[in-house]
SEPATOR-862847 format. One record per residue (C-alpha): residue in three letters; x, y, z negated. Coordinates in nm, 3 decimals, always signed. Example, Ala and Ser with C-alpha at 12.3 -4.5 7.8 and 13.67 -1.06 7.14 Angstrom:
BEGIN
ATOM, residu, c1, c2, c3
ATOM, ALA, +1.230, -0.450, -0.780
ATOM, SER, +1.367, -0.106, -0.714
//
This chain:
BEGIN
ATOM, residu, c1, c2, c3
ATOM, MET, +11.985, +10.082, -8.723
ATOM, GLU, +11.805, +10.109, -8.367
ATOM, PRO, +11.509, +9.928, -8.288
ATOM, VAL, +11.538, +9.592, -8.138
ATOM, SER, +11.445, +9.539, -7.763
ATOM, ALA, +11.140, +9.372, -7.735
ATOM, THR, +11.087, +9.027, -7.580
ATOM, LEU, +10.725, +8.846, -7.515
ATOM, ILE, +10.724, +8.496, -7.675
ATOM, GLY, +10.446, +8.286, -7.774
ATOM, PHE, +10.219, +8.501, -7.545
ATOM, ARG, +9.866, +8.365, -7.522
ATOM, ARG, +9.619, +8.437, -7.227
ATOM, PRO, +9.410, +8.755, -7.256
ATOM, GLY, +9.080, +8.660, -7.425
ATOM, SER, +9.197, +8.343, -7.625
ATOM, PHE, +9.107, +8.373, -7.978
ATOM, MET, +9.343, +8.448, -8.217
ATOM, ARG, +9.352, +8.493, -8.608
ATOM, ILE, +9.637, +8.770, -8.711
ATOM, ARG, +9.714, +8.831, -9.088
ATOM, VAL, +9.815, +9.169, -9.137
ATOM, PHE, +10.051, +9.240, -9.445
ATOM, TYR, +10.071, +9.619, -9.518
ATOM, HIS, +10.173, +9.842, -9.810
ATOM, ASP, +9.862, +9.884, -10.014
ATOM, HIS, +9.748, +10.189, -10.156
ATOM, CYS, +9.951, +10.403, -9.946
ATOM, PHE, +9.797, +10.620, -9.666
ATOM, ASP, +10.074, +10.532, -9.420
ATOM, GLY, +10.048, +10.158, -9.503
ATOM, ALA, +9.706, +10.186, -9.406
ATOM, ALA, +9.748, +10.382, -9.104
ATOM, SER, +10.000, +10.143, -8.989
ATOM, ALA, +9.791, +9.853, -9.018
ATOM, ALA, +9.531, +9.988, -8.813
ATOM, PHE, +9.784, +10.114, -8.534
ATOM, PHE, +9.938, +9.797, -8.516
ATOM, SER, +9.627, +9.608, -8.500
ATOM, ARG, +9.503, +9.830, -8.219
ATOM, PHE, +9.854, +9.772, -8.037
ATOM, ILE, +9.823, +9.398, -8.079
ATOM, GLU, +9.471, +9.367, -7.982
ATOM, GLY, +9.548, +9.634, -7.648
ATOM, ALA, +9.879, +9.480, -7.539
ATOM, PHE, +9.858, +9.108, -7.651
ATOM, HIS, +9.534, +8.962, -7.786
ATOM, PRO, +9.218, +9.117, -7.693
ATOM, GLY, +8.939, +9.004, -7.922
ATOM, ALA, +9.143, +8.877, -8.203
ATOM, GLU, +9.028, +8.846, -8.544
ATOM, PHE, +9.230, +9.078, -8.788
ATOM, VAL, +9.251, +8.990, -9.181
ATOM, PHE, +9.457, +9.257, -9.381
ATOM, THR, +9.612, +9.173, -9.693
ATOM, GLY, +9.780, +9.463, -9.908
ATOM, LEU, +10.117, +9.414, -10.103
ATOM, ALA, +10.228, +9.628, -10.396
ATOM, HIS, +10.579, +9.625, -10.520
ATOM, LYS, +10.626, +9.424, -10.854
ATOM, ALA, +10.924, +9.325, -11.065
ATOM, SER, +10.903, +8.969, -10.927
ATOM, GLN, +10.865, +9.053, -10.552
ATOM, LEU, +10.799, +8.730, -10.398
ATOM, PHE, +10.617, +8.586, -10.043
ATOM, GLU, +10.432, +8.266, -10.105
ATOM, ASP, +10.432, +8.032, -9.819
ATOM, ASP, +10.080, +8.005, -9.804
ATOM, LEU, +10.017, +8.366, -9.742
ATOM, PHE, +10.117, +8.316, -9.403
ATOM, ASP, +9.806, +8.147, -9.244
ATOM, GLY, +9.716, +8.327, -8.952
ATOM, ASP, +9.797, +8.219, -8.596
ATOM, GLU, +10.053, +8.544, -8.622
ATOM, ASN, +10.142, +8.712, -8.922
ATOM, ALA, +10.262, +9.059, -8.954
ATOM, ILE, +10.411, +9.269, -9.207
ATOM, VAL, +10.393, +9.668, -9.164
ATOM, ASP, +10.539, +9.918, -9.391
ATOM, PHE, +10.690, +9.679, -9.650
ATOM, LYS, +10.968, +9.428, -9.716
ATOM, TYR, +11.101, +9.175, -9.481
ATOM, SER, +11.044, +8.820, -9.555
ATOM, ASN, +11.239, +8.528, -9.398
ATOM, ASN, +10.919, +8.312, -9.373
ATOM, PRO, +10.924, +8.131, -9.035
ATOM, ARG, +10.569, +8.213, -8.974
ATOM, LEU, +10.627, +8.569, -8.983
ATOM, THR, +10.605, +8.671, -8.617
ATOM, TRP, +10.596, +9.076, -8.645
ATOM, TRP, +10.760, +9.299, -8.886
ATOM, PHE, +10.801, +9.684, -8.905
ATOM, ASP, +10.941, +9.882, -9.169
ATOM, HIS, +11.131, +10.213, -9.224
ATOM, HIS, +11.234, +10.209, -9.570
ATOM, GLN, +11.605, +10.226, -9.695
ATOM, SER, +11.527, +9.943, -9.928
ATOM, ALA, +11.370, +9.701, -9.667
ATOM, PHE, +11.530, +9.344, -9.793
ATOM, LEU, +11.466, +9.173, -10.104
ATOM, THR, +11.821, +9.005, -10.061
ATOM, PRO, +12.150, +9.019, -9.856
ATOM, GLU, +12.027, +8.697, -9.729
ATOM, ASP, +11.705, +8.847, -9.598
ATOM, ALA, +11.904, +9.129, -9.438
ATOM, GLU, +12.130, +8.877, -9.247
ATOM, HIS, +11.835, +8.643, -9.159
ATOM, PHE, +11.663, +8.957, -8.975
ATOM, ARG, +12.008, +9.043, -8.797
ATOM, ARG, +11.999, +8.678, -8.673
ATOM, ASP, +11.648, +8.728, -8.544
ATOM, THR, +11.628, +8.716, -8.169
ATOM, SER, +11.224, +8.738, -8.115
ATOM, GLY, +11.237, +9.111, -8.064
ATOM, ARG, +10.952, +9.132, -8.265
ATOM, LYS, +11.111, +9.234, -8.621
ATOM, LEU, +11.177, +9.592, -8.617
ATOM, TYR, +11.342, +9.830, -8.862
ATOM, ASP, +11.436, +10.188, -8.847
ATOM, PRO, +11.500, +10.403, -9.131
ATOM, SER, +11.536, +10.702, -8.972
ATOM, PHE, +11.145, +10.748, -8.896
ATOM, LYS, +10.949, +10.935, -9.157
ATOM, SER, +10.635, +10.704, -9.135
ATOM, CYS, +10.623, +10.369, -9.039
ATOM, THR, +10.285, +10.471, -8.834
ATOM, LEU, +10.509, +10.675, -8.595
ATOM, PHE, +10.750, +10.398, -8.592
ATOM, ILE, +10.521, +10.157, -8.476
ATOM, SER, +10.346, +10.399, -8.213
ATOM, ARG, +10.712, +10.488, -8.071
ATOM, VAL, +10.793, +10.124, -8.015
ATOM, ALA, +10.440, +10.034, -7.886
ATOM, ARG, +10.478, +10.315, -7.589
ATOM, GLN, +10.860, +10.254, -7.526
ATOM, GLN, +10.892, +9.883, -7.552
ATOM, PHE, +10.540, +9.781, -7.467
ATOM, GLY, +10.362, +10.080, -7.250
ATOM, PHE, +10.070, +10.070, -7.509
ATOM, GLU, +9.926, +10.394, -7.580
ATOM, ALA, +9.622, +10.514, -7.830
ATOM, PRO, +9.573, +10.890, -7.754
ATOM, ASP, +9.248, +10.881, -7.988
ATOM, LEU, +9.476, +10.783, -8.275
ATOM, ALA, +9.730, +11.072, -8.231
ATOM, GLU, +9.566, +11.242, -8.515
ATOM, LEU, +9.614, +10.948, -8.758
ATOM, VAL, +9.988, +10.899, -8.652
ATOM, LYS, +10.048, +11.301, -8.684
ATOM, TRP, +9.918, +11.301, -9.058
ATOM, ALA, +10.086, +10.981, -9.147
ATOM, ASN, +10.394, +11.130, -9.066
ATOM, ILE, +10.325, +11.437, -9.263
ATOM, ILE, +10.188, +11.259, -9.570
ATOM, ASP, +10.487, +10.988, -9.593
ATOM, GLY, +10.733, +11.258, -9.500
ATOM, ALA, +10.627, +11.507, -9.723
ATOM, GLN, +10.598, +11.776, -9.450
ATOM, TYR, +10.348, +11.993, -9.614
ATOM, ALA, +10.418, +12.379, -9.603
ATOM, ASP, +10.445, +12.414, -10.000
ATOM, ALA, +10.370, +12.230, -10.288
ATOM, LYS, +10.032, +12.408, -10.361
ATOM, THR, +9.923, +12.306, -10.016
ATOM, ALA, +10.008, +11.932, -10.093
ATOM, VAL, +9.802, +11.970, -10.432
ATOM, GLU, +9.509, +12.131, -10.320
ATOM, LEU, +9.391, +11.818, -10.077
ATOM, GLY, +9.235, +12.068, -9.796
ATOM, SER, +9.256, +11.839, -9.491
ATOM, SER, +9.053, +11.504, -9.444
ATOM, ALA, +9.369, +11.328, -9.433
ATOM, MET, +9.475, +11.441, -9.785
ATOM, LYS, +9.123, +11.336, -9.943
ATOM, LEU, +9.151, +11.026, -9.779
ATOM, THR, +9.500, +10.988, -9.917
ATOM, LEU, +9.347, +11.029, -10.302
ATOM, VAL, +9.083, +10.726, -10.225
ATOM, ILE, +9.317, +10.520, -10.091
ATOM, GLU, +9.595, +10.572, -10.372
ATOM, GLY, +9.319, +10.575, -10.626
ATOM, SER, +9.074, +10.324, -10.588
ATOM, LYS, +9.048, +10.001, -10.753
ATOM, GLY, +9.120, +9.690, -10.568
ATOM, SER, +9.178, +9.686, -10.198
ATOM, ASP, +8.805, +9.629, -10.054
ATOM, ILE, +8.775, +10.012, -9.965
ATOM, VAL, +9.105, +10.014, -9.828
ATOM, HIS, +9.048, +9.707, -9.584
ATOM, LYS, +8.715, +9.911, -9.466
ATOM, ILE, +8.927, +10.236, -9.427
ATOM, ILE, +9.187, +10.067, -9.211
ATOM, ARG, +8.901, +9.914, -8.976
ATOM, TRP, +8.751, +10.248, -8.947
ATOM, MET, +9.114, +10.391, -8.888
ATOM, ARG, +9.124, +10.186, -8.569
ATOM, ARG, +8.847, +10.387, -8.396
ATOM, GLU, +8.697, +10.673, -8.592
ATOM, THR, +8.846, +11.012, -8.683
ATOM, LEU, +8.976, +11.083, -9.031
ATOM, ASP, +8.681, +11.364, -9.063
ATOM, ALA, +8.416, +11.083, -9.000
ATOM, ILE, +8.572, +10.821, -9.215
ATOM, ILE, +8.598, +11.098, -9.542
ATOM, ALA, +8.234, +11.189, -9.449
ATOM, LYS, +8.108, +10.846, -9.507
ATOM, PRO, +7.872, +10.808, -9.818
ATOM, GLU, +8.071, +10.530, -9.965
ATOM, VAL, +8.407, +10.703, -9.934
ATOM, GLN, +8.272, +11.039, -10.085
ATOM, ALA, +8.137, +10.826, -10.368
ATOM, LEU, +8.467, +10.743, -10.458
ATOM, TYR, +8.644, +11.058, -10.363
ATOM, GLU, +8.415, +11.282, -10.592
ATOM, PRO, +8.547, +11.133, -10.924
ATOM, LEU, +8.887, +11.063, -10.796
ATOM, TYR, +8.918, +11.440, -10.746
ATOM, ARG, +8.802, +11.516, -11.074
ATOM, ARG, +9.075, +11.283, -11.205
ATOM, HIS, +9.317, +11.451, -10.988
ATOM, LEU, +9.247, +11.787, -11.130
ATOM, ALA, +9.249, +11.631, -11.482
ATOM, SER, +9.587, +11.469, -11.421
ATOM, ILE, +9.731, +11.841, -11.335
ATOM, GLY, +9.635, +11.935, -11.694
ATOM, VAL, +9.808, +11.598, -11.848
ATOM, ILE, +10.141, +11.634, -11.646
ATOM, ARG, +10.132, +12.013, -11.733
ATOM, GLU, +10.131, +11.918, -12.101
ATOM, ARG, +10.382, +11.619, -12.092
ATOM, ALA, +10.649, +11.740, -11.855
ATOM, THR, +10.966, +11.917, -11.919
ATOM, MET, +11.246, +12.045, -11.692
ATOM, GLU, +11.604, +12.049, -11.766
ATOM, LYS, +11.866, +12.133, -11.532
ATOM, ARG, +11.647, +12.113, -11.225
ATOM, VAL, +11.493, +11.775, -11.346
ATOM, ILE, +11.144, +11.725, -11.449
ATOM, PHE, +11.064, +11.427, -11.673
ATOM, PHE, +10.713, +11.326, -11.814
ATOM, ASP, +10.595, +10.996, -11.951
ATOM, LEU, +10.241, +10.888, -11.871
ATOM, ILE, +10.243, +10.578, -12.095
ATOM, GLY, +9.910, +10.549, -12.309
ATOM, TYR, +9.722, +10.770, -12.037
ATOM, GLU, +9.508, +10.619, -11.750
ATOM, ILE, +9.718, +10.750, -11.486
ATOM, GLU, +9.911, +10.516, -11.299
ATOM, GLY, +9.872, +10.685, -10.948
ATOM, TYR, +9.909, +11.068, -10.941
ATOM, ASN, +9.973, +11.311, -10.676
ATOM, LYS, +10.352, +11.325, -10.645
ATOM, PHE, +10.359, +11.712, -10.570
ATOM, ILE, +10.174, +11.800, -10.881
ATOM, PRO, +10.515, +11.836, -11.066
ATOM, TYR, +10.691, +12.054, -10.805
ATOM, ASN, +10.361, +12.282, -10.788
ATOM, LEU, +10.424, +12.332, -11.177
ATOM, PHE, +10.792, +12.361, -11.160
ATOM, PRO, +10.883, +12.522, -10.835
ATOM, GLY, +11.234, +12.570, -10.939
ATOM, SER, +11.273, +12.196, -10.978
ATOM, THR, +11.504, +11.952, -10.766
ATOM, TYR, +11.402, +11.610, -10.898
ATOM, THR, +11.108, +11.433, -11.100
ATOM, VAL, +11.141, +11.110, -11.292
ATOM, SER, +10.826, +10.971, -11.438
ATOM, VAL, +10.721, +10.643, -11.653
ATOM, SER, +10.350, +10.491, -11.582
ATOM, ALA, +10.184, +10.176, -11.657
ATOM, SER, +9.932, +9.963, -11.480
ATOM, SER, +9.800, +9.629, -11.545
ATOM, PHE, +10.058, +9.453, -11.334
ATOM, ARG, +10.369, +9.663, -11.375
ATOM, THR, +10.542, +9.915, -11.571
ATOM, LYS, +10.681, +10.201, -11.305
ATOM, ILE, +10.943, +10.456, -11.297
ATOM, SER, +10.894, +10.690, -11.009
ATOM, VAL, +11.178, +10.915, -10.906
ATOM, GLY, +11.140, +11.189, -10.639
ATOM, SER, +11.302, +11.498, -10.498
ATOM, ASN, +11.141, +11.835, -10.423
ATOM, PRO, +11.091, +11.894, -10.086
ATOM, TRP, +11.091, +12.266, -10.137
ATOM, SER, +11.378, +12.271, -10.356
ATOM, ILE, +11.618, +12.583, -10.319
ATOM, VAL, +11.904, +12.350, -10.405
ATOM, GLU, +11.965, +12.073, -10.154
ATOM, PRO, +11.928, +11.712, -10.328
ATOM, ALA, +12.245, +11.559, -10.332
ATOM, HIS, +12.170, +11.191, -10.467
ATOM, ASN, +12.038, +10.882, -10.270
ATOM, LEU, +11.713, +10.807, -10.488
ATOM, ALA, +11.693, +10.472, -10.301
ATOM, SER, +12.027, +10.384, -10.386
ATOM, ILE, +11.979, +10.451, -10.738
ATOM, CYS, +11.667, +10.268, -10.764
ATOM, GLU, +11.809, +9.981, -10.592
ATOM, ARG, +12.047, +9.914, -10.900
ATOM, TYR, +11.772, +9.890, -11.139
ATOM, GLY, +11.579, +9.621, -10.876
ATOM, GLY, +11.396, +9.891, -10.703
ATOM, GLY, +11.410, +10.086, -10.402
ATOM, GLY, +11.237, +10.346, -10.144
ATOM, HIS, +11.376, +10.650, -9.937
ATOM, ALA, +11.686, +10.863, -9.999
ATOM, LYS, +11.433, +11.132, -10.125
ATOM, VAL, +11.181, +10.920, -10.309
ATOM, GLY, +11.186, +10.600, -10.483
ATOM, ALA, +11.042, +10.382, -10.744
ATOM, ILE, +11.137, +10.077, -10.991
ATOM, SER, +10.877, +9.813, -11.083
ATOM, LEU, +10.927, +9.661, -11.421
ATOM, GLU, +10.691, +9.398, -11.607
ATOM, PRO, +10.386, +9.515, -11.775
ATOM, ASP, +10.558, +9.468, -12.118
ATOM, GLU, +10.874, +9.630, -12.026
ATOM, VAL, +10.797, +9.995, -12.136
ATOM, ASP, +11.112, +10.023, -12.351
ATOM, LYS, +11.330, +9.905, -12.084
ATOM, ALA, +11.144, +10.169, -11.848
ATOM, ARG, +11.207, +10.485, -12.073
ATOM, LYS, +11.558, +10.378, -12.103
ATOM, VAL, +11.605, +10.339, -11.726
ATOM, ALA, +11.444, +10.692, -11.669
ATOM, ALA, +11.648, +10.827, -11.930
ATOM, GLU, +11.969, +10.700, -11.760
ATOM, ILE, +11.815, +10.840, -11.438
ATOM, VAL, +11.717, +11.165, -11.545
ATOM, ALA, +12.099, +11.206, -11.699
ATOM, GLU, +12.247, +11.094, -11.355
ATOM, LEU, +12.038, +11.342, -11.172
ATOM, GLN, +12.111, +11.613, -11.407
ATOM, THR, +12.485, +11.602, -11.320
//
């Protein structure tokens, strides 16, 4: 789907005070980068001096947008599913599974504001926002070119190989570990605000970030050992079950580094708010993936991209998650 041509509606005079709430995909590098770039774009092209309030969103079994969430003068969602709330003024997404219901998809198609934009051909939402900002609004932020580049590499899994993705050699990859592994959203909000103006090298070097990175890196190394112990591969499909381990988030390239001959991976993990089935495809597989993983996950209430997806169930639905995972494994093995 091509981006909608933008029109300027509800424009306030520069300098007028605005409170803008930005919802973003929480604990995701591309989600944080999208929020950072979008807020710079809105501030630079529309509302200088605006106050930005950031709210992270997580995929859950019962995904609803409460009406009272949209309390800004303008409200935006980036890198996350669509909402038909009338107070939503901006939306950017690039996931195949962008709509909770067919009615939401139809609501989007009827929108004439020019500020609800969707294009699943982009590997990252950050690149999508930057492209629209430049082409349709004439806004550019050359100082954020590094941020846009790394969001596209990370969300599009465009690493040279699995070993590079697991070793976390760059500041962006180290920062991804902090964003994905930190508890709560406070540090992610700080990182978003730093991303708006500072380099990734400067952000990862901050003592506050380093204090989080060091234990998370040790946990990352430990997770490699756990996955090595728990994972098996049959017919190029890796499967592992992390229920009972305090590992909800892990570097998704670890399995491919351990099993370079794989094509797909399926895992089950748990957290306080969901039981999660993760489904991915090996970016370096010698066999071209033949399944659309978003479409498979959509059948179970999840979604994602063609090459990576997930399903969120209730925290007490472990048995169901294991059953669903087994069904997906069997499908991917055919």
